[in-house]
C-alpha positions in Angstrom: -15.5 75.9 142.1 -17.3 72.5 142.5 -17.5 70.4 145.6 -14.6 68.1 144.5 -12.0 70.8 144.8 -10.6 72.6 147.8 -8.5 75.8 148.1 -5.1 75.7 149.8 -6.5 77.2 153.0 -9.0 74.3 153.5 -6.3 71.8 152.7 -3.9 73.4 155.2 -6.6 73.2 157.9 -7.4 69.5 157.1 -3.8 68.4 156.9 -2.5 70.7 159.7 0.2 71.9 157.4 1.0 75.6 156.8 0.3 77.2 153.5 4.1 77.7 153.2 4.8 74.0 153.7 2.2 73.0 151.1 3.7 75.4 148.6 7.1 74.1 149.4 6.0 70.5 148.7 4.6 71.8 145.4 7.9 73.5 144.5 9.7 70.2 145.2 7.3 68.2 143.1 5.9 66.1 146.0 2.3 67.3 145.4 0.9 69.3 142.5 -2.5 70.9 142.8 -5.0 69.0 140.7 -6.4 72.2 139.1 -6.3 76.0 139.2 -9.3 78.2 139.5 -10.1 80.9 136.9 -8.4 83.3 139.2 -5.2 81.1 139.4 -5.8 79.7 142.9 -4.5 76.2 143.6 -7.3 73.6 143.8 -6.8 70.3 145.5 -8.8 67.0 145.6 -9.2 64.4 148.3 -6.4 62.5 146.6 -4.1 65.5 147.0 -5.0 65.7 150.6 -4.2 62.0 151.1 -0.8 62.5 149.4 -0.1 65.4 151.8 -1.0 63.3 154.8 1.5 60.6 153.7 4.2 63.3 153.5 3.1 64.7 156.9 3.4 61.3 158.5 6.8 60.6 156.9 8.3 63.9 158.1 8.5 63.2 161.8 10.1 59.8 161.1 13.0 61.6 159.4 12.4 60.5 155.8 14.0 62.8 153.3 12.2 64.6 150.5 13.8 62.1 148.1 12.6 59.2 150.1 9.1 60.7 150.2 9.2 61.2 146.4 10.4 57.6 145.9 7.6 56.1 148.0 5.0 58.4 146.4 6.2 57.4 143.0 5.9 53.7 143.8 2.4 54.0 145.2 1.3 56.2 142.3 2.5 53.6 139.8 0.9 50.8 141.8 -2.4 52.8 141.9 -2.4 53.9 138.3 -1.5 50.8 136.5 -3.7 47.7 136.8 -1.8 45.7 134.3 1.8 46.1 135.5 4.1 43.2 134.5 4.5 40.9 137.5 8.2 41.7 137.9 7.6 45.4 137.9 4.6 45.1 140.3 6.7 43.0 142.7 9.6 45.4 142.5 7.3 48.3 143.4 5.7 46.3 146.2 9.2 45.5 147.5 10.0 49.2 147.6 6.9 49.9 149.6 7.7 47.0 151.9 11.1 48.6 152.4 9.5 51.8 153.5 7.1 50.0 155.8 10.1 48.2 157.5 12.0 51.5 157.7 9.0 53.2 159.3 8.6 50.5 161.8 12.3 50.8 162.8 12.1 54.5 163.1 9.0 54.2 165.3 10.8 51.7 167.5 13.8 54.2 167.7 11.4 57.0 168.7 9.9 54.8 171.4 13.4 54.2 172.8 14.1 58.0 172.7 10.8 58.8 174.4 11.5 56.2 177.1 14.9 57.8 177.8 13.4 61.3 177.8 10.7 60.2 180.3 13.4 58.6 182.5 15.4 61.8 182.4 12.3 63.9 183.3 11.5 61.5 186.1 15.1 61.9 187.4 14.8 65.6 187.4 11.4 65.5 189.2 12.9 63.2 191.9 15.9 65.6 192.3 13.5 68.6 192.7 11.3 66.7 195.1 14.4 65.8 197.2 15.6 69.4 197.2 12.2 70.6 198.4 12.3 68.1 201.3 15.4 69.6 202.7 
C-alpha cells in the first residue's frame, strides 16, 4: 500500500465515523473506496475522506441520503468537468446554492432549539435551587 491510500480503520479515525457507517455509505453509493488492496481491503484517498466529511456534516442537519447523493453528484460534476456548458454549470451551482441556503436555515433552526433547551435547563436549575432553599 502506498502513502496515498488509507484503510478503512484510519478513515474511521480521521472522520470519527464507525466502520459500520462507512460501509453503509458504501452500500448506499455515497462513497466508494478508490481502490482495493491485493487482500481485498477497502482503500481510500484524501478525496474519499473529504467526501465522507461532507456526509458527516450533512447528517446532523437532517439531510436525507438522497439529498446527500444529490449534493455530492452536483459537486462531483462541477469538480470533474472544466468545460461544462454555461447553462449546465449554472444549474449545478444553483443546486449547490440551494443546499447552502437549506443548511443555513437548518443551522438557524438548531440555534433556536438549543436556546429553548438551555432555557428549559435553566428553569429546572432555578426550580431545584428554590427547592433546596426551603
